Each structure stands twice: as structure tokens, then as C-alpha cells.
C-alpha positions as CSV (number, residue, x, y, z in Angstrom):
1,M,-1.7,29.6,-32.2
2,F,-1.5,26.2,-33.5
3,D,-4.7,24.2,-34.5
4,F,-4.5,21.3,-32.3
5,K,-8.1,19.7,-33.7
6,N,-6.4,19.7,-37.4
7,P,-2.5,19.5,-36.4
8,D,-0.2,20.5,-39.3
9,Y,3.2,19.7,-37.8
10,N,5.1,20.8,-41.1
11,S,5.9,24.0,-40.1
12,V,7.1,23.0,-36.9
13,F,9.8,20.5,-37.9
14,K,10.7,22.9,-40.1
15,L,11.6,25.6,-37.7
16,R,13.2,23.4,-35.7
17,A,15.6,22.0,-38.3
18,E,16.3,25.7,-39.2
19,N,17.2,26.7,-35.3
20,L,19.1,23.3,-35.0
21,S,21.2,24.1,-38.3
22,R,21.9,27.9,-37.0
23,L,22.9,26.6,-33.8
24,R,25.4,24.2,-35.4
25,E,26.8,26.9,-37.4
26,N,27.2,28.9,-34.2
27,P,28.2,26.1,-31.2
28,E,28.7,28.6,-28.7
29,E,25.1,29.7,-28.9
30,F,24.0,26.5,-27.3
31,I,25.9,27.6,-23.5
32,A,23.5,30.5,-23.5
33,L,20.6,28.3,-24.4
34,K,21.3,25.9,-22.0
35,K,21.4,28.8,-19.3
36,Y,17.9,29.7,-20.1
37,Y,16.3,26.6,-20.3
38,K,17.8,25.9,-17.0
39,T,15.0,28.5,-15.6
40,H,12.5,27.8,-18.7
41,Y,11.7,24.3,-18.6
42,A,8.2,24.9,-21.0
43,D,10.2,26.2,-23.6
44,F,12.8,23.5,-23.8
45,I,10.1,21.1,-24.1
46,E,8.2,23.0,-27.0
47,D,11.7,23.8,-29.0
48,W,12.7,20.4,-28.9
49,M,11.4,17.3,-27.3
50,M,8.8,14.9,-29.1
51,T,5.9,12.8,-28.4
52,N,4.4,9.7,-29.5
53,D,0.7,8.5,-29.8
54,P,0.2,5.0,-31.2
55,R,-3.8,5.8,-31.5
56,I,-3.3,8.2,-34.5
57,V,-4.3,6.7,-38.1
58,G,-3.3,8.5,-41.4
59,R,-0.2,10.6,-40.0
60,S,2.9,10.3,-38.4
61,K,2.6,8.8,-34.8
62,Y,5.6,10.9,-33.6
63,M,5.1,15.0,-33.2
64,P,6.7,17.7,-31.6
65,F,5.9,18.1,-28.2
66,L,3.7,21.2,-28.4
67,L,2.0,22.0,-24.9
68,F,-1.9,23.4,-24.5
69,P,-1.4,26.4,-22.5
70,K,-3.3,24.8,-19.5
71,Q,0.1,22.3,-19.6
72,R,2.3,25.3,-20.2
73,D,0.7,26.3,-16.5
74,F,1.4,23.0,-14.9
75,I,5.2,22.7,-16.3
76,D,5.7,26.5,-14.7
77,W,3.3,24.6,-11.4
78,L,6.0,22.0,-11.2
79,Y,8.7,24.2,-11.2
80,E,7.5,26.6,-8.5
81,K,6.6,23.4,-6.5
82,V,10.4,22.9,-6.5
83,Q,11.6,25.9,-5.8
84,L,9.3,26.6,-2.7
85,Q,9.8,23.0,-1.5
86,E,6.0,22.2,-1.3
87,D,3.6,19.2,-2.2
88,G,0.8,19.5,-4.6
89,L,-1.8,17.2,-6.0
90,V,-3.2,17.1,-9.4
91,E,-6.8,16.2,-10.3
92,K,-7.2,15.4,-13.6
93,T,-9.4,13.9,-16.3
94,R,-8.3,11.4,-18.7
95,D,-6.4,11.5,-21.8
96,S,-4.6,14.7,-20.9
97,G,-1.0,13.8,-21.3
98,F,0.4,14.0,-17.7
99,T,2.4,11.1,-18.0
100,Y,4.5,12.8,-21.0
101,M,4.4,16.1,-19.3
102,C,5.7,14.6,-16.3
103,G,8.6,12.4,-18.2
104,A,9.3,15.7,-19.8
105,Y,9.7,17.8,-16.7
106,S,11.9,15.1,-15.0
107,I,14.2,15.2,-18.1
108,C,14.9,19.0,-17.8
109,E,15.6,18.0,-14.1
110,W,18.0,15.6,-15.2
111,L,19.8,17.8,-17.9
112,F,19.8,21.5,-16.0
113,N,19.7,20.6,-12.4
114,A,23.0,18.9,-11.2
115,G,22.6,16.1,-8.7
116,S,18.7,16.4,-8.8
117,K,17.0,12.8,-8.4
118,T,13.4,12.6,-9.7
119,G,11.3,9.7,-8.4
120,F,8.3,8.1,-10.1
121,G,5.8,5.8,-8.5
122,S,2.8,3.7,-9.3
123,R,0.9,0.9,-8.2
124,K,2.3,-2.0,-10.6
125,Q,6.0,-2.4,-11.8
126,D,4.7,-2.7,-15.4
127,L,3.1,0.6,-15.2
128,V,6.4,2.3,-14.2
129,D,9.0,0.4,-16.7
130,R,8.3,-2.8,-19.3
131,S,10.7,-2.6,-21.9
132,G,9.3,-2.3,-25.4
133,D,6.0,-1.3,-23.7
134,P,5.3,2.4,-24.9
135,D,2.5,3.0,-22.3
136,S,5.1,2.2,-19.3
137,I,6.6,5.7,-17.9
138,F,10.3,4.8,-18.5
139,E,9.8,4.0,-22.1
140,K,8.1,7.2,-23.0
141,I,11.4,8.9,-20.9
142,R,13.7,7.1,-23.0
143,F,11.8,8.1,-26.1
144,M,11.6,11.7,-25.5
145,I,15.6,11.5,-24.5
146,K,16.5,9.4,-27.6
147,T,14.5,12.3,-30.3
148,L,16.6,15.2,-28.7
149,P,19.3,16.7,-30.7
150,E,22.5,15.3,-29.4
151,E,24.1,18.9,-28.4
152,F,21.7,18.5,-25.4
153,L,22.5,14.9,-24.4
154,P,25.2,14.9,-21.1
155,D,28.7,14.7,-22.1
156,G,29.7,10.8,-22.3
157,F,25.9,9.8,-22.2
158,N,25.3,6.1,-23.6
159,D,22.0,5.3,-23.9
160,R,23.1,1.5,-23.4
161,K,24.9,2.4,-20.5
162,H,22.9,4.7,-18.8
163,F,19.1,3.4,-19.5
164,A,18.7,0.8,-16.8
165,F,15.6,-0.8,-15.5
166,M,13.6,2.0,-13.4
167,R,16.9,4.4,-13.6
168,I,18.0,6.8,-15.9
169,T,21.4,8.3,-15.3
170,N,23.2,11.4,-16.1
171,P,27.1,11.1,-16.3
172,E,27.8,14.6,-16.4
173,N,26.1,16.3,-13.8
174,G,25.0,13.2,-11.5
175,S,21.0,13.4,-11.7
176,S,19.0,10.6,-12.2
177,I,15.3,9.5,-12.8
178,T,14.0,6.7,-10.6
179,G,11.1,4.4,-10.3
180,E,9.6,2.4,-8.0
181,A,6.1,0.6,-7.8
182,G,3.5,-1.0,-5.3
183,D,4.6,-0.9,-1.2
184,N,7.9,0.0,-2.4
185,I,7.3,3.2,-3.2
186,G,9.2,6.1,-1.3
187,R,11.8,3.5,-0.1
188,G,14.6,4.5,-2.3
189,G,16.3,7.0,-0.7
190,R,16.0,10.7,-1.3
191,S,14.3,13.0,-4.0
192,S,14.5,16.4,-5.0
193,I,10.4,16.0,-6.5
194,Y,8.5,12.1,-6.6
195,F,5.7,11.9,-8.6
196,K,2.7,9.3,-7.7
197,D,1.1,7.9,-10.8
198,E,-3.0,7.4,-10.4
199,S,-2.3,7.7,-6.5
200,A,-6.1,7.4,-5.9
201,F,-5.8,3.8,-6.7
202,Y,-3.0,2.5,-4.6
203,E,-3.9,-0.8,-2.4
204,R,-2.2,0.5,0.7
205,P,-1.8,4.2,0.3
206,K,-1.3,4.9,3.9
207,I,1.9,2.5,3.6
208,I,3.2,4.7,1.0
209,E,2.3,8.3,2.6
210,T,4.6,7.0,5.3
211,A,7.5,6.2,3.3
212,L,7.2,9.2,1.3
213,S,7.1,11.7,4.2
214,E,10.9,11.2,4.5
215,N,12.1,10.4,0.9
216,T,11.3,14.1,-0.6
217,N,9.8,17.7,0.2
218,V,7.8,17.9,-3.2
219,Q,5.6,15.0,-3.3
220,I,3.3,15.3,-6.4
221,D,0.1,13.3,-6.3
222,I,-1.3,12.7,-9.8
223,S,-4.6,10.7,-10.6
224,T,-8.4,10.8,-11.8
225,V,-10.7,10.3,-9.4
226,N,-11.8,7.1,-7.5
227,G,-14.5,7.8,-5.2
228,V,-14.3,9.1,-1.5
229,G,-12.5,8.2,1.6
230,N,-9.1,7.2,0.1
231,P,-6.1,9.1,0.9
232,F,-6.3,11.2,-2.2
233,F,-9.5,12.2,-1.7
234,I,-8.9,13.3,1.8
235,K,-5.9,15.3,0.6
236,R,-7.8,16.8,-2.2
237,F,-10.3,18.6,0.3
238,S,-8.1,19.1,3.3
239,G,-6.8,22.3,2.4
240,K,-3.3,21.4,3.1
241,V,-1.8,20.8,-0.3
242,D,-2.3,23.1,-3.4
243,V,-4.5,21.8,-6.3
244,F,-3.9,21.8,-9.8
245,I,-7.0,20.9,-11.9
246,F,-7.1,19.9,-15.3
247,D,-10.8,19.5,-16.8
248,W,-11.4,18.3,-20.2
249,R,-12.2,21.8,-21.3
250,D,-8.9,22.7,-20.9
251,D,-7.8,20.4,-23.8
252,P,-8.0,22.4,-27.1
253,R,-8.7,19.2,-29.4
254,K,-11.8,18.5,-27.5
255,D,-15.2,20.5,-27.4
256,Q,-18.9,20.3,-26.5
257,A,-19.2,17.9,-29.5
258,W,-16.8,15.4,-28.4
259,Y,-18.2,15.5,-25.0
260,D,-21.7,14.8,-26.2
261,K,-20.6,11.6,-28.3
262,K,-18.6,10.2,-25.1
263,V,-22.1,10.6,-23.3
264,A,-24.0,9.0,-25.8
265,T,-21.4,5.9,-26.0
266,K,-20.1,5.5,-22.6
267,D,-21.6,4.6,-19.1
268,A,-22.8,7.7,-17.3
269,D,-20.5,6.5,-14.3
270,V,-17.4,6.3,-16.6
271,V,-18.3,9.3,-18.2
272,A,-19.0,11.0,-14.8
273,Q,-15.8,9.5,-13.1
274,E,-13.3,9.5,-15.9
275,I,-14.2,12.9,-17.7
276,D,-15.9,15.1,-14.9
277,R,-13.8,14.4,-12.3
278,D,-17.0,13.2,-10.1
279,Y,-15.7,11.8,-7.0
280,F,-19.3,10.1,-5.9
281,A,-19.9,8.6,-9.6
282,S,-19.3,5.0,-8.5
283,T,-20.3,5.2,-4.9
284,E,-23.4,2.7,-3.9
285,G,-26.1,4.2,-2.0
286,I,-26.3,7.7,-2.9
287,C,-29.0,9.4,-4.3
């Protein structure tokens, strides 16, 4: 049981260092461990991945990626979608870590699923990839790859060669992670799984839906809510796609006192839409 409100990562780093030292003394164990991680992505993320939060003050901004129980459920849910070849939709509250989670999942596919291709799409190119911007999707993914123990990196991997703009390749098994933006989402070949970032906010969502229909069998729409009538809202309540909901109460860092402070300091419609996932929060003419 980890205390996410008052995190102390020293014991986690110590355990990781001990495990890595033991593995390096018995390198043959890496083979069995990689075989295990191939079907246990959440364990690999928690055992070895790092995350970064530039908002933190007073302690290191770099932390071991420890998943909330609901976040572990999400990683397992994604794995199931790929195995079943089904689409999915995520309705989320703000600041719930989904960019990092999807990035971490894509790295697991990249490492352990030979020949896979994970796609990321967003409404603006800078949101997908912007050099030096830790908020962009691909900079988060690059950070997580760079901070992995070298034993888990692909044979022949060189970040200067295999980190390209909106593209990360695995020279050992042929897997890749690619990005697209705007109306070009879905035009880039075929994907094993495709993540649509904040898909309730696209300007021309129907064009993108048409393109992606031939791109992948596993399309994952992820978004905070943005009113009614858009394709995200329609899909969410269609009953045709499996819906994963992440509420602010699923975040162990947050409690009623945190919520009350947001209510007291933020506009009511912002709280309703961004935190409470209320589709009617910013709709005019509603009583």
C-alpha cells in the first residue's frame, strides 16, 4: 500500500536498485523476465518505468511510475482490447495521467510485441511531438524509454538513430510508435492500436473517423468531455463501444477536501466539465 498523498520513493528506488543488481549478477534471468512482461504490461511499468511532473516543488520531479489501482485496470483493459481486436472509449477527468499511461503501454507493445505499430493522434502537431516540450506525447515516451535499464532496450538501439520526429522504431523486432495530427490522423498506414488524444475536441472529427476505420481494429478514444452532439458524445452513449471511466475519486491523491477547494476557487462550469465529466456543463439554453 503506497501513500500517494505523501509519497516517499526512497524505498521504491532502493528495491529497484537491488532487483537490477541481482539481475545483472544473473543475466540469464532477464530472458524469463522479459517473457513474463510480454503478458504483464502493468508489472513492467511499475517495476522499471519512470515519470516526470514539472509542477512538483520541494522534491524530485522524476518518480518511479507507480500505478493507481484504477490505472492498473486501464493497462489491463487496453491489453484486453488488443487481444479481442475491439475499439474502446475513455471518459476521464483532468489530470489523471492518461498520456503517460498510453505512452507506457505503447512502449510495452514496442518492446514485447514484434512488428506492432502503435499510433497516436491529436488535434495539433505540437501536442503530439515538439522537441524539448515535456508536455508533448512523444517527449514523454522518449523520457520513459531513456530512463529504462539498458538491459530492456532493443539490441542495436540508438536514440539518435531511432528517435525521429513523431516516430520511434525498434531495430530488434520491427515495432514502431508513430504520431499524426489534425485531419491527417489515420492516413499513415495500418496500426495495431491507435490512441486518439482528447478526441472530443477535434475540428473535423468525422473525417478522422472515416480515415481510422481502415487504419486499425483497435481505436481508443480518450477525452475529457466537451458538450453534446459531437462524435465522442455520440459514441460514448451509443452502447456500441466498451467505455472505461476514470473519475476524480479513482485518484488516491484526491479527496473531498481537494474537490471542495476546486469548487471554491474555480468557475462552476469548469468544475462540472473538467472534473465532474458533465456533458451539459457548457451547453447554452439548458435549465
